[in-house]
PASE-471068 format. One record per residue: x, y, z negated of N, C-alpha, C in turn; residue in three letters. Coordinates in steps of 0.05 Angstrom, whole numbers, plus 5000, padded with zeros to 4 digits. Each point is the difference from the previous one (the first is absolute). Layout:
ATOM  n.px  n.py  n.pz  ca.px  ca.py  ca.pz  c.px  c.py  c.pz  nudo
ATOM     X     Y     Z      X      Y      Z     X     Y     Z   ALA
...
END
This chain:
ATOM  n.px  n.py  n.pz  ca.px  ca.py  ca.pz  c.px  c.py  c.pz  nudo
ATOM  0839  2822  5440   5016   4991   5018  5006  4967  5017   UNK
ATOM  4998  4992  5020   4993   4977   5012  5025  4994  5005   UNK
ATOM  5000  4976  4994   5030   4981   5009  4991  4991  5024   UNK
ATOM  4979  5000  5016   5000   4995   5029  5003  5021  5013   UNK
ATOM  5001  5021  4995   5002   5030   5017  5021  5007  5001   UNK
ATOM  5011  4996  4974   5031   5011   4992  5026  4987  4998   UNK
ATOM  5018  5005  5012   5025   4993   4998  5016  4992  4981   UNK
ATOM  5014  4986  5004   5014   4987   4973  5019  5018  4982   UNK
ATOM  5015  5018  5024   5017   5026   4983  4985  5020  4989   UNK
ATOM  4973  5002  5012   4983   5023   4988  4980  4987  4963   UNK
ATOM  5001  4970  5000   4990   4998   4985  5023  4990  4979   UNK
ATOM  5023  5002  5002   5025   4998   4981  5001  5028  4993   UNK
ATOM  4995  5020  5019   5010   5023   4994  4974  5012  4980   UNK
ATOM  4982  4993  5000   4973   5011   4993  5006  4981  4963   UNK
ATOM  5004  4975  5008   5003   4997   4969  5020  5005  4980   UNK
ATOM  5025  5009  5016   5026   5014   4981  4986  5027  4993   UNK
ATOM  4990  5015  5019   4987   5026   4997  4978  4994  4975   UNK
ATOM  4984  4983  5003   4977   5004   4977  5014  4994  4965   UNK
ATOM  5025  4974  5001   5007   5000   4978  5022  5010  4990   UNK
ATOM  5004  5025  5015   5024   5016   4990  5006  5010  4976   UNK
ATOM  4984  5005  4991   4993   5004   4968  5005  4985  4981   UNK
ATOM  5003  4977  5007   5007   4976   4992  5022  4992  5001   UNK
ATOM  5013  4989  5030   5021   4991   5011  5021  5020  5003   UNK
ATOM  5008  5019  4970   5017   5013   5018  5028  4993  4974   UNK
ATOM  5021  5002  5006   5014   4998   4984  5006  5028  4984   UNK
ATOM  5011  5002  4970   5008   5017   4982  5022  5020  5019   UNK
ATOM  5001  5023  5003   5021   5020   5012  5021  4992  4994   UNK
ATOM  5014  4995  4976   5025   4994   4995  5008  4963  5015   UNK
ATOM  4986  4994  4999   5001   4972   5019  5007  5009  5028   UNK
ATOM  4985  5014  5011   5005   4999   5028  5033  5021  5002   UNK
ATOM  4996  5011  4980   5023   5018   5003  5020  4982  4999   UNK
ATOM  5009  4980  4979   5016   4977   4996  5004  4984  5031   UNK
ATOM  4983  4997  5015   4994   4982   5022  5016  5019  5019   UNK
ATOM  4989  5033  5002   5013   5012   5014  5028  5007  5004   UNK
ATOM  5009  5002  4979   5032   5005   4986  5021  4969  5010   UNK
ATOM  4985  4981  4990   5014   4976   5000  5003  4991  5038   UNK
ATOM  4983  5004  5018   4992   4993   5019  5030  5023  5022   UNK
ATOM  5009  5018  4985   5008   5019   5016  5036  4995  4997   UNK
ATOM  5014  4998  5022   5022   4974   4994  5026  5029  4985   UNK
ATOM  4989  5024  4999   5026   5013   4995  4995  5007  4959   UNK
ATOM  4981  4993  4995   4985   4998   4960  5022  4984  4988   UNK
ATOM  5007  5015  4975   5021   4985   4990  4978  4986  4972   UNK
ATOM  5012  4989  4983   4994   4992   4974  5001  5025  4982   UNK
ATOM  5012  5021  5002   4999   5018   4986  4972  5015  5010   UNK
ATOM  4997  5006  5022   4972   5010   5017  4976  4985  4978   UNK
ATOM  5008  4975  5006   4970   4988   4981  5001  5001  4974   UNK
ATOM  5021  5014  4988   4995   4994   4969  4987  5030  4995   UNK
ATOM  5012  5015  5022   4985   5033   4991  4965  4993  5009   UNK
ATOM  4996  4984  5010   4965   4999   5005  4995  4988  4981   UNK
ATOM  5005  4976  4993   4983   4985   4981  5005  5004  4969   UNK
ATOM  5022  5021  4998   5004   5007   4976  4980  5013  4986   UNK
ATOM  4982  5020  5014   4976   5015   4994  4975  4987  4993   UNK
ATOM  5000  4971  5002   4981   4976   5001  5009  4984  4973   UNK
ATOM  4985  5003  4981   5015   4986   4977  4984  4971  4995   UNK
ATOM  4978  4997  5013   4980   4965   5004  5023  4992  5023   UNK
ATOM  5016  5010  5010   5017   4984   5026  5022  4999  4992   UNK
ATOM  5005  5017  4986   5034   4988   4989  5003  4980  4976   UNK
ATOM  4975  5005  4982   4991   4977   4981  4997  4974  5011   UNK
ATOM  4986  5003  5028   4999   4970   5013  5029  4990  5014   UNK
ATOM  5005  5013  5009   5034   4991   5014  5018  4992  4979   UNK
ATOM  5000  5014  4970   5020   4993   4989  4987  4971  4991   UNK
ATOM  4981  5001  4993   4981   4967   4993  5012  4984  5020   UNK
ATOM  5002  5001  5027   5004   4984   5016  5027  4986  5006   UNK
ATOM  5016  5033  4988   5029   4987   5013  5016  4983  4977   UNK
ATOM  4976  5000  4981   5008   4991   4973  4982  4970  4997   UNK
ATOM  4990  4997  5024   4984   4973   4990  5011  4979  5019   UNK
ATOM  4999  4975  5001   5006   4975   5010  5000  4997  5030   UNK
ATOM  4981  5019  5011   4991   4998   5026  5022  5010  5018   UNK
ATOM  5023  5016  4995   5024   5004   5013  5027  4983  4983   UNK
ATOM  5000  4994  4983   5013   4985   4984  5025  5018  4990   UNK
ATOM  4999  5025  4996   5029   5020   5000  5006  4995  4967   UNK
ATOM  5025  5006  4994   5010   4991   4979  4996  5029  4973   UNK
ATOM  4994  4996  4982   5003   5024   4980  4974  5013  4996   UNK
ATOM  4999  5022  4985   4976   5008   4996  5012  5035  5010   UNK
ATOM  4977  5004  5030   5010   5023   5011  4984  5025  4985   UNK
ATOM  5002  5017  4997   4987   5030   4990  5004  5015  5016   UNK
ATOM  5016  5012  5019   5007   5016   5023  4979  5003  5021   UNK
ATOM  4988  5015  5009   4982   4997   5030  5018  5003  5022   UNK
ATOM  5013  5016  4993   5028   4999   5029  5009  4969  4995   UNK
ATOM  5012  4997  4983   5015   4975   4999  4976  4977  5010   UNK
ATOM  4975  4996  4990   4979   4981   5017  5004  5000  5026   UNK
ATOM  4996  5024  5009   4998   5012   5031  5017  4981  5013   UNK
ATOM  5027  5012  4987   5025   4989   5014  4997  4962  5007   UNK
ATOM  4996  4991  4974   5004   4969   4998  4978  4991  5016   UNK
ATOM  4974  5008  5003   4975   4986   5013  5004  5011  5030   UNK
ATOM  5006  5021  5009   5001   5008   5028  4977  5015  5004   UNK
ATOM  5005  5024  5020   4974   5010   4998  4972  4990  5015   UNK
ATOM  5010  4971  5019   4978   4986   5012  4981  4988  4971   UNK
ATOM  5020  4987  4983   4977   4992   4979  4984  5023  4978   UNK
ATOM  5010  5018  5002   4983   5022   4991  4977  5009  5006   UNK
ATOM  5008  5002  5028   4970   5008   5016  4986  4981  5000   UNK
ATOM  5004  4969  4991   4989   4977   5002  4984  4994  4974   UNK
ATOM  5016  5014  4980   4987   5004   4971  4975  5014  5000   UNK
ATOM  5006  5031  5010   4974   5019   4999  4977  4992  5020   UNK
ATOM  5009  4993  5025   4977   4983   5012  4981  4979  4983   UNK
ATOM  5018  4981  4993   4987   4983   4984  4976  4999  4982   UNK
ATOM  5012  5022  4982   4984   5014   4976  4974  5011  5011   UNK
ATOM  5003  5015  5020   4977   5011   5017  4982  4977  5014   UNK
ATOM  5009  4982  5009   4982   4979   5013  4989  4987  4977   UNK
ATOM  5013  4994  4978   4990   4980   4974  4967  5022  4999   UNK
ATOM  5002  5015  4994   4980   5027   4994  4972  4996  5018   UNK
ATOM  5006  4993  5024   4979   4996   5028  4994  4976  4998   UNK
ATOM  5012  4978  4995   4990   4974   4996  4973  4995  4972   UNK
ATOM  5002  5029  4986   4980   4987   4975  4972  5001  5006   UNK
ATOM  4987  4991  4987   4969   4992   5011  4993  4973  4994   UNK
ATOM  4973  4994  4995   4987   4979   4991  4997  4986  5016   UNK
ATOM  4973  4975  4997   5001   4978   5017  4973  5014  5019   UNK
ATOM  5014  4993  5024   4981   5015   5021  4975  4986  5003   UNK
ATOM  5007  4971  5007   4982   4978   5010  5018  4975  4988   UNK
ATOM  4977  4976  4997   5004   4977   4989  5035  4993  5012   UNK
ATOM  5003  5005  5024   5028   4995   5014  5018  5013  4992   UNK
ATOM  5009  5021  4997   5013   5020   4993  4998  5024  4987   UNK
ATOM  5028  5001  4982   5008   5027   4984  5024  5009  5013   UNK
ATOM  5003  5033  4989   5023   5008   5006  5021  4990  4988   UNK
ATOM  4998  4990  4976   5015   4982   4974  5015  4987  5026   UNK
ATOM  4981  4976  5005   5004   4976   5009  5030  5011  5026   UNK
ATOM  4989  5021  5016   5019   5007   5023  5027  5005  4995   UNK
ATOM  4994  5022  4972   5024   5007   5000  5017  4975  4978   UNK
ATOM  4993  4992  4993   5013   4969   4992  5014  4982  5028   UNK
ATOM  4984  5001  5014   5016   4984   5026  5015  5018  5007   UNK
ATOM  4994  5024  5004   5027   5022   5015  5022  5003  4978   UNK
ATOM  4995  4996  4975   5029   4997   4980  5020  4973  5008   UNK
ATOM  4981  4976  5000   5012   4973   5009  5008  5005  5034   UNK
ATOM  4995  5017  5008   5012   4997   5034  5021  5017  4998   UNK
ATOM  5001  5027  4977   5023   5014   5008  5024  4981  4982   UNK
ATOM  4993  4983  4984   5025   4979   4986  5004  4989  5017   UNK
ATOM  4990  4994  5012   5006   4980   5030  5018  5012  5016   UNK
ATOM  4992  5021  5020   5010   5010   5009  5027  5009  5001   UNK
ATOM  5002  5013  4966   5039   5006   4991  5010  4970  5005   UNK
ATOM  4986  4980  4990   5010   4973   4994  5013  4991  5031   UNK
ATOM  4990  5001  5017   5001   5000   5028  5023  5013  5005   UNK
ATOM  5001  5021  4998   5027   5018   5012  5023  4995  4987   UNK
ATOM  4993  4988  4974   5027   4990   4980  5014  4982  5010   UNK
ATOM  4981  4981  5007   5002   4967   5013  5010  5010  5027   UNK
ATOM  4998  5018  5019   5008   4998   5022  5026  5024  5008   UNK
ATOM  5005  5012  4970   5020   5016   4992  4999  5021  5031   UNK
ATOM  4976  5014  5000   4986   5018   5012  5010  5029  4991   UNK
ATOM  5005  5011  4977   5007   5021   4995  4975  5018  5000   UNK
ATOM  4972  5000  5003   4981   5014   4996  4975  4990  4980   UNK
ATOM  5015  4998  4981   4979   4984   4984  4982  5025  4987   UNK
ATOM  5016  5019  4998   4977   5028   4985  4977  5003  5022   UNK
ATOM  5008  5005  5028   4972   4993   5021  4986  4988  4996   UNK
ATOM  5013  4961  4998   4978   4986   5003  4982  5002  4972   UNK
ATOM  5007  5005  4979   4989   5003   4982  4978  5017  4999   UNK
ATOM  5006  5022  5011   4984   5023   5003  4967  4987  5028   UNK
ATOM  5016  4994  5012   4986   4990   5027  4977  4971  4985   UNK
ATOM  5014  4982  4988   4983   4978   4985  4968  5013  4984   UNK
ATOM  5018  5021  4987   4976   5012   4977  4981  5018  5022   UNK
ATOM  5007  5017  5018   4972   5003   5015  4990  5000  5017   UNK
ATOM  5003  4968  5017   5001   4983   5023  4962  5004  5004   UNK
ATOM  4991  5006  4978   4968   4990   5001  4984  5028  4993   UNK
ATOM  5020  5013  5002   4981   5038   4986  4979  4995  5021   UNK
ATOM  4996  4997  5021   4982   5007   5020  4977  4993  4983   UNK
ATOM  4998  4978  4988   4977   4990   4985  4993  5018  4983   UNK
ATOM  5010  5005  4990   4998   5032   4977  4985  5022  5020   UNK
ATOM  5009  5003  5016   4991   5026   5021  4972  4990  5009   UNK
ATOM  4988  4974  5008   4977   4991   4995  4975  5000  4982   UNK
ATOM  5016  4997  4976   4988   4997   4980  4991  5030  4988   UNK
ATOM  5016  5022  5003   4992   5019   4995  4988  5009  5013   UNK
ATOM  4997  5000  5032   4989   5014   5022  4971  4988  5000   UNK
ATOM  4997  4974  5007   4965   4991   4996  5002  4976  4989   UNK
ATOM  4996  4997  4970   5001   4974   4984  4976  4984  5021   UNK
ATOM  4978  5010  5003   4984   4986   5007  5002  4977  5024   UNK
ATOM  5021  5017  5017   5004   4987   5024  5025  4972  4989   UNK
ATOM  5013  5010  4978   5022   4982   4999  4978  4978  4985   UNK
ATOM  4987  5002  4982   4988   4979   4989  4990  4983  5024   UNK
ATOM  4985  5017  5018   4995   4982   5024  5009  4978  5003   UNK
ATOM  5030  5020  5012   5023   4973   5011  5002  4984  4991   UNK
ATOM  5001  5000  4969   5017   4982   4974  4975  4973  5012   UNK
ATOM  4968  5014  4992   4981   4983   5002  5003  4980  5023   UNK
ATOM  5000  5011  5030   5003   4984   5027  5025  4982  4994   UNK
ATOM  5019  5007  4986   5033   4974   5005  4989  4983  4983   UNK
ATOM  4989  5007  4978   4995   4981   4978  5026  4984  4983   UNK
ATOM  4996  4983  4992   5017   4989   4979  4992  4972  4981   UNK
ATOM  5017  4980  5006   5001   4976   4984  5001  5005  4969   UNK
ATOM  5003  4981  4979   5011   5002   4974  5033  5006  4989   UNK
ATOM  5008  4997  5024   5031   5002   5001  5006  5030  5008   UNK
ATOM  4973  5013  5011   5009   5032   5020  5006  4996  5021   UNK
ATOM  4998  4976  5016   5009   4996   5026  4976  5009  5019   UNK
ATOM  5005  5025  5019   4980   5011   5019  4988  4984  5018   UNK
ATOM  4982  4992  5011   4998   4982   5014  4991  5019  5035   UNK
ATOM  4999  5024  4996   5013   5013   5027  5017  5019  5000   UNK
ATOM  5013  5015  5021   5023   5015   5003  4990  5024  4996   UNK
ATOM  5008  5015  4978   4995   5028   4978  5004  5021  5026   UNK
ATOM  5025  4997  5019   5005   5026   5019  4982  5001  5017   UNK
ATOM  4996  4975  5013   4972   5005   5015  4973  5004  4998   UNK
ATOM  4993  4994  4967   4972   5011   4992  5005  5026  4989   UNK
ATOM  5026  5014  4991   5005   5023   5002  4991  5019  5022   UNK
ATOM  5013  4994  5018   4994   5012   5024  4976  4999  5009   UNK
ATOM  4986  4981  4998   4970   5002   5010  4988  5019  4982   UNK
ATOM  5000  5002  4973   4988   5012   4984  5013  5029  4997   UNK
ATOM  5025  5011  5002   5011   5019   5001  5004  5020  5024   UNK
ATOM  4999  4979  5017   5023   5010   5020  5032  5000  5007   UNK
ATOM  5002  4991  4981   5032   5002   4989  5008  4976  4980   UNK
ATOM  5031  4989  4991   4999   4983   4983  5016  5015  4978   UNK
ATOM  5008  4979  4984   5014   5021   4978  5032  5005  5002   UNK
ATOM  5010  4979  5025   5029   5013   5009  4993  5027  5012   UNK
ATOM  4977  5012  5019   4997   5020   5011  5004  5021  4974   UNK
ATOM  4982  5000  4985   4996   5012   4980  5027  5010  4983   UNK
ATOM  5008  4978  4992   5035   5003   4992  5016  5012  5011   UNK
ATOM  5005  4998  5025   5016   5016   5021  4994  5022  5000   UNK
ATOM  4977  5006  4999   4988   5033   5003  5006  5019  4979   UNK
ATOM  5000  4985  4972   5002   5008   4981  5028  5007  4992   UNK
ATOM  5013  4983  5008   5044   4992   5004  5002  5035  5009   UNK
ATOM  4985  5005  5031   5011   5015   5015  4993  5034  4979   UNK
ATOM  4971  4994  4990   4995   5034   4988  5016  4995  4976   UNK
ATOM  5015  4981  4989   5014   5000   4973  5031  5015  5017   UNK
ATOM  5009  4998  5022   5017   5006   5012  5024  4977  4989   UNK
ATOM  4991  4977  4994   5019   4981   5002  5018  4991  5026   UNK
ATOM  5018  4994  4999   5022   4989   5019  4976  4985  5008   UNK
ATOM  5019  4992  5036   4986   4986   5013  4994  4969  4996   UNK
ATOM  5023  4990  4984   4996   4970   4987  4984  4991  4982   UNK
ATOM  4988  5023  4986   4975   4992   4984  4981  5005  5018   UNK
ATOM  4992  5014  5015   4980   4999   5008  4996  4967  5021   UNK
ATOM  5021  4997  5017   4995   4979   5010  5001  4973  4980   UNK
ATOM  5004  4996  4980   4993   4982   4972  4972  4995  5005   UNK
ATOM  4994  5028  4993   4965   5000   4988  4983  4994  5023   UNK
ATOM  5017  5009  5032   4979   5002   5024  5006  4966  5011   UNK
ATOM  5017  4984  4986   5005   4973   5016  5011  4984  4978   UNK
ATOM  4996  4992  4979   5011   4990   4984  4977  4965  5001   UNK
ATOM  4987  5001  5017   4982   4983   5010  5006  4982  5029   UNK
ATOM  5020  5021  5012   5003   4998   5034  5035  5008  5000   UNK
ATOM  5014  4992  4983   5030   5013   5004  5010  5003  5033   UNK
ATOM  4999  4980  5009   5011   4990   5023  4991  5019  5030   UNK
ATOM  4980  5013  4984   4987   5014   5021  5019  5036  5004   UNK
ATOM  5015  4998  4979   5013   5027   5006  5028  4995  5011   UNK
ATOM  5010  5020  5011   5029   4996   5017  5023  4984  4976   UNK
ATOM  5012  4989  5013   5025   4990   4988  5012  5013  4980   UNK
ATOM  5010  5025  5001   5016   5011   4986  4983  5018  4970   UNK
ATOM  4979  4989  5005   4976   5012   4979  4995  4979  4985   UNK
ATOM  5005  4967  5000   4977   4985   4987  5010  4987  4979   UNK
ATOM  5026  5012  4992   5017   4976   4974  4975  5018  4971   UNK
ATOM  4994  5019  5001   4982   4999   4967  4978  4996  5011   UNK
ATOM  4985  4997  5023   4970   4990   5000  5000  4975  4995   UNK
ATOM  5019  4984  5020   5008   4973   4992  5008  4986  4969   UNK
ATOM  5013  5015  4986   5000   4997   4971  4975  5002  4982   UNK
ATOM  4983  5018  5007   4979   5005   4988  4978  4982  5009   UNK
ATOM  5000  4987  5024   4986   4983   5015  5002  4972  4983   UNK
ATOM  5025  4994  4997   5008   4980   4977  4988  4997  4968   UNK
ATOM  5012  5030  4996   5000   5001   4974  4963  5002  4991   UNK
ATOM  4990  5005  5019   4967   5006   5002  4993  4976  4997   UNK
ATOM  5005  4979  5004   4991   4969   4996  5014  4984  4982   UNK
ATOM  5023  5006  4996   5006   4992   4967  4986  5007  4981   UNK
ATOM  4994  5025  4998   4986   5016   4976  4979  4983  5003   UNK
ATOM  4985  4993  5017   4974   4987   5005  4995  4982  4989   UNK
ATOM  5022  4982  5003   5006   4977   4990  5006  5004  4973   UNK
ATOM  5004  5011  4983   5013   4999   4982  4978  5017  4973   UNK
ATOM  4988  5016  5009   4978   5009   4970  4976  4998  5016   UNK
ATOM  4980  5002  4975   4972   4998   5004  4989  5031  5010   UNK
ATOM  5015  5020  5009   4986   5024   5018  4987  4999  5018   UNK
ATOM  5007  5021  5021   4988   5007   5023  5014  4983  5028   UNK
ATOM  4975  4991  5015   5019   4978   5019  4985  5000  5020   UNK
ATOM  4972  5016  5003   4986   4998   5011  4994  5010  5033   UNK
ATOM  5025  5010  5000   5007   5006   5036  5019  4980  5010   UNK
ATOM  5006  4974  4981   5014   4973   5002  4990  4974  5014   UNK
ATOM  4985  4991  5017   4990   4980   4998  5012  4975  4990   UNK
ATOM  5027  4998  5013   5020   4984   4986  5028  5013  5003   UNK
ATOM  5017  4991  4977   5027   5008   4995  5031  4983  5019   UNK
ATOM  4989  4989  5020   5016   4999   5017  5017  5023  5012   UNK
ATOM  5023  4989  5001   5025   5012   5009  5006  4998  5030   UNK
ATOM  4995  5019  5014   5006   4999   5031  5029  4996  5002   UNK
ATOM  5012  4975  5005   5026   4991   5013  5021  5028  5012   UNK
ATOM  4983  5015  5017   5006   5018   5016  5009  5019  4986   UNK
ATOM  4990  5011  4975   5007   5024   4989  5017  4998  4982   UNK
ATOM  5001  4963  4987   5027   4985   4982  5026  5006  5017   UNK
ATOM  5003  4992  5020   5017   5012   5028  5012  5024  5001   UNK
ATOM  4975  5016  5001   5015   5026   5013  5010  5013  4968   UNK
ATOM  5001  4987  4987   5021   5019   4968  5011  4978  4997   UNK
ATOM  5008  4973  5010   5020   4978   4983  4990  4998  4975   UNK
ATOM  4979  4997  5003   4990   4983   4963  4988  4973  5009   UNK
ATOM  5008  4981  4985   4987   4972   4998  4985  4992  4979   UNK
ATOM  4981  4978  5007   4982   4992   4983  5019  4991  4971   UNK
ATOM  5013  4997  5003   5012   4994   4972  5005  5027  4979   UNK
ATOM  5014  5012  5017   5008   5034   4989  4970  5008  4996   UNK
ATOM  4976  4993  5005   4974   5022   4999  4991  4975  4970   UNK
ATOM  5008  4975  5004   4990   4980   4964  5020  5019  4976   UNK
ATOM  5026  5003  5014   5016   5005   4973  4989  5028  4997   UNK
ATOM  4997  5016  5018   4985   5029   4986  4973  4999  4985   UNK
ATOM  4983  4979  5008   4982   5001   4984  5001  4989  4973   UNK
ATOM  5017  4985  5001   5012   4992   4974  5007  5018  4975   UNK
ATOM  5015  5028  5017   5000   5023   4990  4988  5018  4987   UNK
ATOM  4974  4992  5017   4982   5024   4997  4989  5012  4980   UNK
ATOM  4990  4983  4980   4990   5007   4970  5018  5023  4983   UNK
ATOM  5029  4985  5003   5019   5022   4987  4999  5022  5017   UNK
ATOM  5002  5002  5020   4992   5032   5024  4975  5017  4988   UNK
ATOM  4988  4989  5000   4976   5015   4988  4991  5006  4985   UNK
ATOM  5016  4994  4975   4998   5002   4965  5015  5017  5000   UNK
ATOM  5028  5008  5020   5022   5026   4995  4971  5023  5013   UNK
ATOM  4994  4992  5022   4993   5022   5020  4968  5013  4977   UNK
ATOM  4987  4982  4988   4980   5012   4981  5006  5009  4979   UNK
ATOM  5027  5001  4991   5005   5012   4971  5012  5033  5014   UNK
ATOM  5014  4993  5021   5012   5017   5015  4974  5019  5008   UNK
ATOM  4975  5003  5003   4981   5019   5012  4981  4999  4976   UNK
ATOM  4998  4989  4978   4982   4999   4973  5004  5030  4994   UNK
END
């Protein structure tokens, strides 16, 4: 299928269809998402669903007793854990565990490994959650998951056409610090006919995620292109992406620089001083997330 004769929507659809056997969330995770997104669902409904999955139950108990949520005492009841965490947090635990499996893989080429991208994503998730805490926005769970999956489109490209992704990385180039010399999004569009934002948005829609997550995966490089009412999470992840790139030796081939657009900061009422404060807390936040997902 030629990218010169095929439109972007068809290219994205073809890629998602081609990797459907790989980029599929477990049935229990899909059911958890569907249940949590139903406004009439209760904690008891969620308890009935996940009680039949011992692995998910174990992970939820591990998380609720971890430092990530900072809840007091040892909690041994799944029902109690759901009530304390909330339905959205339980959904995020299920999705996070599934995402971690998708990012497994070795070194694709000298410039890229899936592990580096996962490390970057974990740091972005920690930064996104810290931003919401700093701004008292009350969307920490959504921001965490948004940060974790913002670059999922790169994994779509890797599973779809590895050779083309290697070609894109080779064209982008990188110095000893891992800083790219060209714009990856532009190179991806030349090579694939679409970029990782497009593929990430397509996968989010296939997974029937809420529109907010599709907006993040599809616009974390250009959040101000989204309508005012839907910009908050994409803007948070835009900032988190750059704070993550500054702090770890992981993936940053899609960021020629880590400068943060003042207009994006204005959109979420975040200051440069607050960004510096969040950066100072990142290592601890990352450690908590890594312990949670281990």
